[in-house]
N, C-alpha and C positions, 0 to 999 in steps of 0.2 A: 744515670737517670733512664727510666724506662720510656721509650718513645713509641708513639702511635704513628703508623705509616699509612697514609691514604694511598691506595694503589690506583695507578692509571692502567686500565686493562683493555686489551683487545679481546672482546668476548665473542665466542661462537656458541650459541645456545641451541640445543636440540639438533645436533648434527651427527656425523659419522654413521649415516644410514648404511653405508657400504659395509660396515662391520656388523650390521644387524641390530644395532642399538643406538639410542640417542646419547649424546655426551655433552657435558658442560665443560668448556675449556676456556683458557685465557692465558695471558702472559703478564707477569709481574715485573715492571720496569725497575732496574736497579737491584735485582735480587742477587745476593752474595752468599746466602747461607748454604748453597750446595743442593745436590739432588736428595730426594726423599720421598715420602709417601703422604697421602692425604687420609685422615682418619675422621670417623664420626663416633659419637658416644660420650658418656660422662664417666661412669664407673668402669665400663668395659669398652675398650676401643675396637673399632672394626675398620680395616683398611678399605677405602672406597675409591682411591685414585692415586695419582703420582704427580710429582713435580720434578723437573729436571734441573740441571745446574744453571740454566739460563733463566729460570723462573717460569717456564711454560708448564701449566698444570692441566690435567685431564681428570674428570670425574664422570665415569660412565654411569648412565641411568639404566641399570640392568633390568631387563624383564625378569619377573620371578624373584625380585629382591626380598619380598616379605618371607618367602619360603627359606631363602638363605639365612635370614636373620633368625628365624625359628629354629633351624637346624643348629646354628652356632650356639644359640641360647640353651638348647636342650643338651648339647655336649658339655657346655660350661656347668650347667646345673647338675649334671651327673657326676661331676668330680667330687669324690668324698672329702677332699681336703678343703673344698670351698665352704666358707662359713655363712654364705647367704645364697639365695636363689633369685633369679630375675624372671620377670614375666612382662609381656606386652600389655599395654592398655588397650581397651576397646574404644571405639569412636565415642560411645556414650560416656565412658569414664573420663575421657579427655575434655568433656564439656560439663563438668559437675556444676550444679546450680543450687545456691542456697535459697535465693528468692527469685522467682521468675519461672519461665517455662521454655524448654527446648524441644522443638520438633525433630524427631530422630527417625531416620530410615536406615535399617540395617545397623543400628547402634550397637549391637552385640558383637560386631566383627572386630578383629584385632587390626591395629594399624602400626606402622613404624614411620619414623621421620629420618631425613638425611642430614640436615644441618642444625640439629638442636644445639643451641648456644654456639653455633659456628662450626667450622672445620678445624681440626688440629693438623698442623703441618709439622712433620718430624722425620728423622732418620733413625728408626728403631735399632738398626744394626749397630750404629755408632752411639746409640742411647742419647741422641740429641733431639730435644724438642725445640722447634723454631718459633712456634706461637700459634695464634688463632687467626683464621681467615673468615670474616663475617660479612655476608651479603646484607647491607643495611643502607639506610638513608643518609647516615653521617657517622663520623668517628665518635661524636659524643654519645649517640644512641648505642653504637656498637660497644663502647666501653662499659656503659651501664648494663646493657643486655648480657654481657659476658660474665658479670660479677654476680653469680647466683647468691641470693640472700644478703647482698650488701646494701640493698635499697638505695641505689644510685641511678635510678631510672631517669630517662630523658624522653621528651616527645620525639616521635619519629617512627620508623618501622624497620623490621627485619623480614627476610624472605626464607622460606623453608620448602622442602619437598616432602609430601606425604605419600605413602604407598598403601593401597588397599586392594583386596582381591575382588570385592563386589562394589556396586554402586552404593553410595552412602550420602545421607543428608543430615546436617546439623544446623538448625536455624532457630534463632530466638535471642532473648535478652535476659541477662542475669544480673543480680546485684548482691553484695555482701557487705554488711557493716563490719568495719575492721578498726582495731586499735593500732596506732603507730608505735614504734620502738620508744620514742621520746615523747613525753607529755600524755595527756588524757583526752585530747580532742579526737573523737572518732571521725572517720571518713568513710564514704561509701565507694566501693569498687564496683564499677559497672562494666560488664563484659558482653559484647555482642558477637554472635556467631552467625556466619553466612557461608557455610561450607556445602558445596555441591561436588561430591567426589565421584570420579570415574574409576573403573578398574585400572590399576597401574599407577603411574606417577601423577601427582597433582601439585600445582604450584600454589602456595599459601602465603598470604601477607599478614603478619602480625603487626598491629599498629597501636601506639599509645598516643592519644590526642590531648590528654589532660593529666596533670600531675598534682598531687598533694604533697606539700613539704612540711615536715613536723618541726618541733621546736629545736631539735638538734641538727637540722639540715638534711635528714634522710628524706628520700623522695619515693613516692609510691604512685602506681597507676590509678587514676580515677576513672578515666574513659579508655577502654582498650577494645580491640576487635580482632577477630580471625576471619579472613575473607579468602575465598577461592578466586584466583586471578588466572588469566590466560597467557600472560607474558610478563617478563620482568619489567618493573617500572623504569622509565627512561632516565630517572635521576638516581637510580640505585648505584651504590659504590661497593666494592669489596675493600674492607678495611683490615689491614694486617696489624695485629697486636703482638709484638715480640714477646717471647717467653721471659 
């Protein structure tokens, strides 16, 4: 049976200034999977940190990270054997709005995120995937958040880190009428944006405060928000979902 492990972590956030960069670090109690790496990405993984045999992990928040992502993406796209190409979204594209209005400043600039759908922990040399590490409000939220397209959402929040090169603003409210997978009762998905981005790393909280459940038990966000925050929420947990 697949188990979900709530992690008790000792977190040190935005440290390691002696090495010229900030670092997200912590320790996973009871870790037995061995040493490996921390990755981000969905279709193409990028190594962003490490975890040792005792469960101590480090994820450096590197300056110039967006440039590194662009260089890696350009190299991958130039491979003639690759059947698809990748590109970064702009700030404006990340806040698409069917009905409503979004105030944008520098909305045409590209951005990248660090923990989209959580971090992958793995040892690629041994071809071992350990599972996902998700900064979230609860294990229930983390499980639904990690299952892209499964419609198993729960109320709660997850945290991510956005990187931009220029100041950026995205503020406003959007709504979209949507059909569920099961049944014909439509629901309205309401999304609020309150992003005030500074050059470099930005801490973002994605929260679902209300859910619609269809006839077959699928769950969809009805009220959701993306908000810039200055520090990690005090009740945030790192949830490990084993592979």
